[in-house]
N, C-alpha and C positions, 0 to 999 in steps of 0.2 A: 539265587542269582537274579531271579525275576524281581523279588522284593527289593533287593539292593538297587536295581536299575530304576524301579519306581520311586524309591526314596531320592535318588539323584535327580530324576525328572521333576519331582515335586519341589525339591530345593531350588532348582533352576527357575521354576515358575514363581516361587515366593520371592527370590532375590530379584528377578526381573520386575515384579510388580512393585518392589520397594524402590527401584531406581526411578521409575516414572509411572505415574498413575494414569497417564493419558497420552495418546499420540496426536500431535498437532501438525497441520499441513505447513509446508514451507512456501515461500513466495513464488516458487516456480511450479507449484502444484496446479495442474490445469483445471481440476474440478474446483479448487479453492478460488482461483482467478475468476472462473466463469460465474461462480456463486456470488462473489463480491460485486462483479459488474452487473449481473442481472438484478440483484437485490436493489442496487442503487437506481437502475433505470426503471424498475417497476414503481419505485417511489416517485421518480421524476415525471413519469408519464401520467400519474394519477393525481396530481396536485389539484386542489380546489381553492380558488377558481382556476380553471384551466390556463396553462401557460401558452403564450404565443411565441416565445423565444427560447424554449428549453432545448439545450444541446444534448445529444446522445453522449453518454459517458463511456470511455474505454480505458483499458488498463495501461499503466505506465510503469515500466521496469524501474526507472530512477526513483519514483515516488515510493515504490514498494521497498527498495533498498533503504531509503531514508526512514520509512515506517519501522522496518525491522531493526535498524540501528537504535532508534529511540526506545522501542519496546524492550530491548535488551537491558535497559536500565531498571526495569521492573518498578517504575514509580508512577503513581496515578496523578500526573501533572502533564501539562502541555509542554511540548518541546521548547526549550529555552532559546533555541536558535531561529524560531519562526520569523523574527523580524529581519533576519539576515538571509535573504533569498539565495545568495551565492553558497551558503553552507547547507542549504536545504535541497537544492537541485542544480544540475549543471546548466540548465536552459531557462526554466520558467522564472519570471520576474517576481512571483509571489506563490506561496504555498499555504494552504489551509490544513486543518487537522481535526479529527474526531478521535476520542479515546473511550474505550469500554473495558471494564474489568469485572471479574467474578471469581468466586471460589465455591466449591472445589472446581478444578479445571474441567471436569467432565461436563460442567454446565455450558461450556462454550460451544456455540454454533454461530456461523455468520448471520443466520436469520435472527437469533436471539439478540445479538448486538444491534442489528439493523432495526428490529422491532422497537427496541428501547429508544433509539434515536428518532425514528419516524413518529413514534407515539407522542413526542413533544409537540406535534402540530396542534394539539388541543390547547396548548398554552400560548400559541402564537396568533396574533391578530394581523392579518395581511394589510388591512387599511392603514393602521397606525404604525406598523412594523414593531409593535410592542410585545413584550413577553410577560405573562403573569407569573411564570416560573421559568426554569431553564429551558430554552428552546433553540439554542445556537447549534446544537448537533443537527436538528432537523433542517434548519435553514441552510446549513452548509451542504447537506445531502441534496437539497433541491435548488441550490444556487445555479441559475441558468447558464452562466458563463464558465462554470467549473466543469470542464469536459474530460479531465483525466483523473484517475484514481489509482492508488497503489496501497495495499494493505498488508499487514503482517500480524501474526499472533505469536505470543511468547509465553512459555511455561516459566513460572517463577516459584521454584521450590522453597525459597525462604520467605515467600509472601510478596505482596505488592505494597511498596511504601506508600503511606498516607491512605491505605485502604484496609489491608489485613496483614497479619503476621503469619497466617496459614498459607499453605501451598495454594497459589492462585494462577490466574492467567490474565494477560493483558492483550487487548486487540487495538491496533492503531491503524487508522486510514489517513493518508495524506491526499490533498486535492490541489489541482492546478487548473486555471489560476485560482487564487484564494477567493473564498466567498466571505460573507458576513461583514460587508462594508457598512459602517455606521450610517443610519439614515436612509439606506436604500432597501427596496423590496427585493427579495431573492429572484424574482422573475416578473415579466410583464404579462398582464392578463387581458390587454386590449387586443381583440381580433381572434381569429381562429388559430388552432394549434399550428405552429411552424410559420405563421404569417409574418412573424417578426424576425426570422432568420433565414439564411440561404441554405440550400441543400435539399436532399431528398427527405421527405417526411414519412417516418414510420412510427406508428404507435405514439403519435403526438410529439415525437422527438426529431430534431433536425440532425441529419447525418451527412457526413462529408468524407469521401474516400481519403483525401489528404489529411484532414484533421483526425480521423479515426484510426489512421495507420499507427501501429505500435512501433516505437523506435527503441534502439538498443543504445546503452550508455556504458562506458567504462567509468564507473562512478562509485566511490565510497566516501561518505562524509568524513571529514577529518576528526570528528568528535565521536565516531563509532567506538563503543567500549571494546569491541573485538580487536581494535588496533592496539589497545593498551596491553592486551595479553599476547598479541602477535609479536611485539618487540621491535626494536629499531631495524634489525636485519630483515625481518619479515616485511615491514613496511617498505623498506628499500626495494625488496624483490617485487612487491605489488606495484610500485611506481615504475620500476625499470622494465618489467615484463612487457607491457604494450609497446614501449619504445624499442625494445630488442626485436619484437616481432616485426615492427615497421622497418627497422634497419635490415632485417633478414630478407624481406621482400624486395627492398631497394637493391641490396647486394646481388640477389639472384637475378633481378631484371638487368642490372648492369653487366653481369657476367654473360648473360644470354645475349645482350645487345652487342657487346664489344668482342665477345669470343663465341660466336654462334656454334662452333664445332667442338667446343670443349667437352660436351657431354655426349658426343656421337661415338658409337662403337661399331666396329665391323664384325 
């Protein structure tokens, strides 16, 4: 009996390992969010030459939803909708993006991806804004006016297109407002840290309670691959659900206002 039970347990372990080789965090994972935000702000506060207008970066739910939607494609290319801000975020007028990928998936950590991007600074010349090799990931990370970030990581069992046909992982971060404007330096270096921006200065970054507040959005990009598998009826439910909730609150308020005793019991 004991040996049979052991065989069942081993079979469960083997089957479980074949389904997924690694567990990846979701966009609501608190540790994942904190790690993404802290890694970006460490890079932003330590730029050379020092920045005088570098804003503190905080998490944005809408950007994370967009990053997750694009990561689901498992393709090592930038989002094809970046030029259409309305399809990237419900509020921001522009959105930037960084992508990192690797295999096997166990190689993924937020720090590994961030180190790859930040190490591009050795190819960037601040004075001329030129790059001797790829350095756009670094300049987006330290773009002074990009103050919101949302990231997502996706397991790709069939590989990452344009990178590998083996099981891999793709990590996407979206930024608002977008950086990497042609001909512009990512930040200003004239003056002491925070001298070029308003707000409280902490660790050489400008902070603002209003700007740093995390906002909630009812938002799903219309190009999210998950909607294709959802089907028309599911999409309709997703669209109608918030409207139905609003109507419910209005109806309850109306009943309470015009018929105050309708829910009273003796």
